[in-house]
C-alpha positions in Angstrom: 0.8 0.2 -0.1 0.7 3.7 -0.7 2.7 5.7 2.5 2.8 8.9 1.5 -0.1 11.2 1.0 1.1 11.6 -2.4 1.1 8.6 -2.9 -2.6 7.4 -1.0 -3.9 10.8 -4.1 -2.2 8.8 -7.1 -3.5 5.1 -6.0 -7.4 7.3 -5.2 -6.9 9.5 -8.5 -5.9 6.1 -10.5 -9.0 3.9 -9.5 -11.6 6.8 -10.4 -9.7 6.7 -13.8 -9.7 2.8 -13.7 -13.9 3.2 -13.5 -13.9 5.9 -15.8 -12.4 4.6 -18.7 -14.1 1.2 -17.8 -17.5 3.2 -18.6 -16.4 4.7 -21.6 -15.4 1.0 -22.8 -18.4 -0.4 -21.8 -20.6 2.4 -24.0 -18.3 1.5 -26.7 -19.1 -2.2 -26.9 -23.0 -1.1 -26.4 -22.6 1.3 -29.3 -20.9 -1.8 -31.1 -23.7 -4.0 -29.8 -26.4 -2.1 -31.1 -25.1 -1.6 -34.3 -24.6 -5.8 -35.0 -28.0 -6.3 -33.2 -29.9 -4.2 -36.4 -27.9 -6.1 -38.6 -29.1 -9.5 -37.1 -32.7 -7.8 -37.8 -32.1 -8.0 -41.1 -33.2 -4.4 -41.6 -30.4 -2.4 -44.0 -32.2 0.8 -43.5 -32.9 0.8 -39.8 -29.5 -0.4 -39.6 -27.5 1.9 -41.4 -29.0 4.5 -39.2 -27.8 3.3 -35.9 -24.0 3.1 -37.8 -24.2 6.0 -38.0 -26.0 7.4 -34.4 -23.2 5.5 -33.0 -19.8 6.1 -34.6 -19.8 9.3 -33.2 -19.7 7.3 -29.7 -17.2 5.0 -31.3 -14.6 8.2 -32.4 -15.2 10.2 -29.4 -13.8 7.4 -27.0 -11.2 7.1 -29.9 -10.1 10.3 -29.2 -10.3 10.7 -25.0 -7.7 7.2 -26.1 -10.0 4.9 -24.3 -9.4 2.6 -27.1 -6.0 3.1 -30.7 -7.7 5.0 -33.0 -7.1 2.4 -35.4 -9.5 0.2 -33.7 -12.2 2.3 -33.7 -11.6 2.3 -37.4 -11.6 -1.1 -38.0 -14.3 -1.2 -36.0 -16.3 1.1 -37.9 -15.3 -0.3 -40.8 -16.4 -4.1 -40.5 -19.8 -2.8 -38.9 -20.4 -1.0 -42.2 -18.8 -4.2 -44.0 -21.3 -5.8 -42.2 -24.3 -3.4 -43.3 -23.4 -3.7 -46.8 -22.8 -7.7 -46.6 -27.1 -7.6 -46.2 -29.6 -8.7 -48.6 
């Protein structure tokens, strides 16, 4: 355990940031899940609208460096490909 006041404060701050980052990462996973659910439902128009709505969420989380920007880009690309592949 931390011995100095400074180290105790850093431990508190680190835990608070860890929880905040975990919350944002959960938002990211939820955004991706919403689009996948729309794709699975089979309605291309709804899936497209959902992807457009969730792209800003994905980008915002990547801008905060919760996930790497390439990971976010890859997720968006895979979702868009899934929508394009729909009949």
